[in-house]
C-alpha positions in Angstrom: 97.1 216.7 -20.7 97.2 216.4 -24.4 101.0 217.2 -25.3 103.0 215.7 -29.2 105.8 213.6 -29.1 109.0 213.6 -31.6 109.6 210.1 -33.1 113.5 209.8 -32.7 115.4 207.2 -34.9 114.9 204.3 -32.3 111.3 204.5 -32.7 110.9 206.0 -29.3 108.6 208.7 -28.6 109.7 212.3 -27.1 107.6 213.9 -25.3 107.2 217.7 -26.5 107.1 218.9 -23.2 109.2 218.0 -20.2 110.6 219.2 -17.0 113.7 220.9 -16.7 115.7 220.5 -13.0 118.2 222.8 -13.4 119.4 224.7 -10.4 116.8 223.8 -8.1 117.9 223.1 -4.4 116.8 219.1 -3.0 113.6 220.4 -1.6 112.9 222.3 -4.9 113.7 219.0 -7.1 111.7 216.6 -5.1 108.4 218.6 -5.2 108.8 219.9 -8.6 109.3 216.3 -10.1 106.6 214.9 -7.8 104.3 217.6 -9.0 105.0 217.2 -12.8 104.5 213.4 -12.6 101.1 213.9 -10.7 100.2 216.6 -13.5 100.9 214.1 -16.3 104.2 215.3 -17.6 106.0 212.0 -18.9 109.5 213.4 -19.4 112.4 214.4 -16.9 115.4 216.3 -17.9 118.5 216.3 -15.6 122.5 216.2 -15.8 125.0 214.9 -13.8 126.2 218.7 -13.2 122.8 219.7 -11.8 123.6 217.4 -8.4 120.0 216.3 -8.3 120.0 213.0 -9.8 119.4 211.0 -6.4 116.7 213.2 -5.7 115.1 212.6 -8.8 115.9 208.7 -8.3 114.0 208.8 -4.8 110.9 210.1 -6.5 110.6 208.0 -9.5 111.0 205.2 -7.4 107.5 205.7 -6.4 106.2 205.8 -10.2 106.1 203.3 -13.0 109.7 203.7 -14.7 108.8 202.7 -18.0 106.3 205.5 -18.3 108.7 208.3 -17.9 111.2 209.3 -20.5 114.5 210.2 -18.6 117.4 212.3 -19.8 120.8 212.9 -18.4 124.1 214.4 -19.4 127.3 214.0 -18.9 129.9 216.8 -17.9 132.4 218.4 -20.2 135.3 217.2 -18.3 134.1 213.7 -18.1 134.1 213.0 -22.0 137.5 211.0 -22.7 136.2 207.3 -23.2 136.5 205.7 -19.5 135.4 208.8 -17.8 132.1 209.3 -19.9 131.2 205.5 -19.0 131.8 205.9 -15.5 129.6 209.3 -15.7 126.8 207.1 -17.2 126.7 204.2 -14.7 127.2 206.7 -11.5 123.8 208.7 -13.4 122.2 205.3 -13.3 123.0 204.8 -10.0 121.9 207.8 -8.3 119.0 207.9 -10.5 117.9 204.2 -9.1 117.4 202.9 -12.9 118.8 200.3 -15.5 118.7 202.6 -18.6 118.6 206.4 -19.7 116.1 206.8 -22.5 118.4 209.9 -23.7 121.9 210.6 -22.7 123.5 213.9 -23.7 126.9 215.6 -23.8 126.1 218.8 -22.0 128.6 220.9 -23.6 131.3 220.2 -26.4 135.1 220.2 -24.8 137.4 221.0 -27.4 140.0 219.6 -25.6 138.6 215.9 -25.5 138.0 213.9 -29.0 134.6 214.1 -30.2 135.2 210.8 -32.0 136.2 209.2 -28.3 133.3 210.6 -26.6 130.9 209.0 -29.3 132.9 206.0 -29.3 132.1 205.7 -25.7 128.2 206.9 -26.1 128.0 203.9 -28.7 129.1 201.7 -26.1 126.8 202.5 -23.9 124.0 202.0 -26.4 125.1 198.7 -27.4 125.1 197.6 -23.7 121.6 199.0 -23.1 122.3 201.6 -20.8 121.4 204.4 -23.1 118.3 204.2 -25.4 119.3 207.2 -27.3 122.4 209.6 -27.6 122.3 213.3 -28.4 124.3 216.5 -27.5 123.6 219.8 -26.0 124.9 223.2 -26.6 126.5 222.2 -30.1 126.7 224.3 -33.1 125.7 223.5 -36.3 129.2 222.7 -37.4 129.7 220.7 -34.1 126.7 218.7 -34.9 127.4 217.9 -38.3 130.8 216.9 -37.0 129.0 214.8 -34.9 126.6 213.3 -37.3 129.6 212.3 -39.7 131.4 210.3 -37.2 128.9 208.8 -35.2 127.8 205.0 -35.0 124.7 206.0 -33.3 122.3 208.3 -34.3 122.7 211.5 -32.7 119.0 211.9 -32.2 119.2 215.4 -29.9 120.6 218.9 -29.8 119.7 220.6 -26.6 120.3 224.3 -26.6 119.2 227.6 -25.9 116.0 228.6 -27.8 113.2 231.2 -26.8 111.9 234.1 -28.3 114.6 236.6 -27.9 117.3 233.6 -29.4 115.8 231.7 -32.1 118.9 230.7 -33.9 117.4 230.2 -37.5 120.5 228.7 -38.9 121.3 226.1 -36.5 117.5 225.1 -36.4 117.7 225.1 -40.2 120.6 222.6 -39.7 118.9 220.5 -37.3 116.0 220.1 -39.1 117.8 219.1 -42.3 119.6 216.7 -40.0 116.5 214.9 -38.6 117.6 216.3 -35.3 115.3 217.0 -32.4 115.6 220.6 -31.0 115.0 220.5 -27.2 114.7 224.2 -25.9 116.8 224.6 -22.6 116.0 227.8 -21.0 112.8 227.9 -23.1 111.6 230.9 -20.9 115.0 232.7 -21.1 114.7 231.9 -16.8 111.6 234.1 -17.2 113.3 237.1 -18.9 111.3 237.1 -21.9 108.3 237.7 -19.7 109.1 241.2 -19.8 108.8 241.2 -23.4 105.8 243.5 -24.3 104.4 241.4 -27.3 104.5 238.5 -24.5 102.8 240.6 -21.8 100.0 241.3 -24.7 99.1 238.0 -25.6 99.1 236.7 -22.0 96.4 239.3 -21.6 94.5 238.6 -24.7 94.8 234.7 -24.1 94.1 234.9 -20.3 97.4 232.7 -19.9 100.6 233.5 -17.9 103.4 234.6 -20.3 105.4 231.1 -19.3 102.2 229.2 -21.0 102.4 231.6 -24.0 105.9 231.4 -24.6 105.7 227.4 -24.3 102.6 227.1 -26.6 104.7 228.9 -29.2 107.7 226.3 -29.2 105.7 223.6 -29.3 104.2 224.9 -32.4 107.2 225.3 -33.7 108.1 221.9 -33.1 110.6 222.3 -30.3 110.7 220.3 -27.3 110.3 222.7 -24.4 112.0 222.1 -21.1 110.8 224.7 -18.8 112.0 224.2 -14.9 110.2 226.0 -12.1 111.1 225.8 -8.3 106.9 226.1 -7.1 104.5 223.2 -7.8 102.0 225.6 -9.0 104.2 226.8 -12.1 104.8 223.2 -13.0 101.4 222.2 -13.5 100.7 225.4 -15.3 103.1 225.4 -17.7 101.3 221.6 -18.8 98.2 223.9 -19.5 98.7 224.0 -23.2 95.5 222.4 -24.5 94.7 225.8 -26.6 95.9 227.6 -29.8 97.5 230.7 -30.5 96.7 232.5 -33.8 98.8 232.3 -36.7 99.4 236.1 -36.7 100.1 236.2 -33.2 102.5 233.5 -33.4 104.1 235.2 -36.3 104.6 238.3 -33.9 106.8 236.2 -31.5 108.5 234.9 -34.5 109.6 238.3 -34.9 110.8 239.2 -31.2 114.3 237.3 -31.9 117.2 239.4 -30.8 119.7 237.3 -30.8 120.0 237.3 -27.0 121.4 234.6 -24.7 120.8 234.1 -21.1 123.5 231.6 -20.7 124.9 230.3 -24.4 127.2 232.9 -24.7 130.2 232.9 -27.5 132.5 233.2 -25.0 133.2 230.8 -22.0 134.8 231.1 -18.8 136.5 228.0 -19.2 137.7 227.6 -15.7 133.9 226.9 -14.4 133.2 223.2 -13.5 130.4 223.0 -16.0 133.1 223.0 -18.5 136.1 221.0 -16.9 138.9 222.4 -19.3 142.1 221.8 -17.5 145.1 224.3 -17.9 
C-alpha cells in the first residue's frame, strides 16, 4: 500500500489515509483496527467520545506503537484547563501509550475560553504527552483565532469533507495557514455512494464507490479517515494504487451541494458530544 503523507510543523509525517473508528461496537472496533493494521494502515483516529480507546489500546499492544500515527480528541465539555489535562491522561491510559501523535479539540465550545484550552494543549505538548496539536470542526473564523493565540502550532483541522460538502472557503484558509485538512466522514456516511457521477466512475474504473471518493480526496491533498464495521471494506478502502483522470476528478469537484451529514449550522447543545451545560 503506497499512501502519501503530510509533513506537520513538528516534522512528523501524517499518513494521508487513516482508519476512522466512530460509532463502532467494541467487537467491530477490534476487528476493524486489526484488519487495518494487518492491511498496512499506519494511522488510527479515535476520540474519548467514541468510547473505544480501551479496545483500540488492547489491539495496539500487539503491534509496534512507534509505527502507528495515533490520534485522539477531547470532548467539548472538557475544554477547561484541568479537565483537558485529565482527559488526555485518561485517553493515554485507556490506549496504553505514553504519547499521542495528534490530539484534537473535538468541537469548539463557545462557553469555555479557547485560550485556556490551548494553554492546556501547550502544557501537554511541553510534557511530551502530545506531539502535535490540532482542532476539529472549526470554522475558518475559529481556526484563525486559534492560530493567533496558540503558542504551539495548530497542525490539523479535522472537518466534514466529501464530494457533497467541499467547503472551498474553509479549505482555502487551511491551505493559506498551512493547516492540514483531515476529512471526517469522507464518504458522507455512505450517502454519496448514490451520487450518479460516483456510481458512473465506479463502473468505469471497476472500483467500489468508496475507493473512487477516497482516491479523489487524496488527490485533493486531503487526509481521509474512512470507517467501516467490516474488515473486507477496511482492506478495500486502502486499495488506492490507481489514478483518476483529470477530467473525472473535475467531475467530482463539481458535485458540491453544500450538504453536510453531521456538521449542521445549528446544534442540539444538550447532547453529550458538546457538553454545554445551562
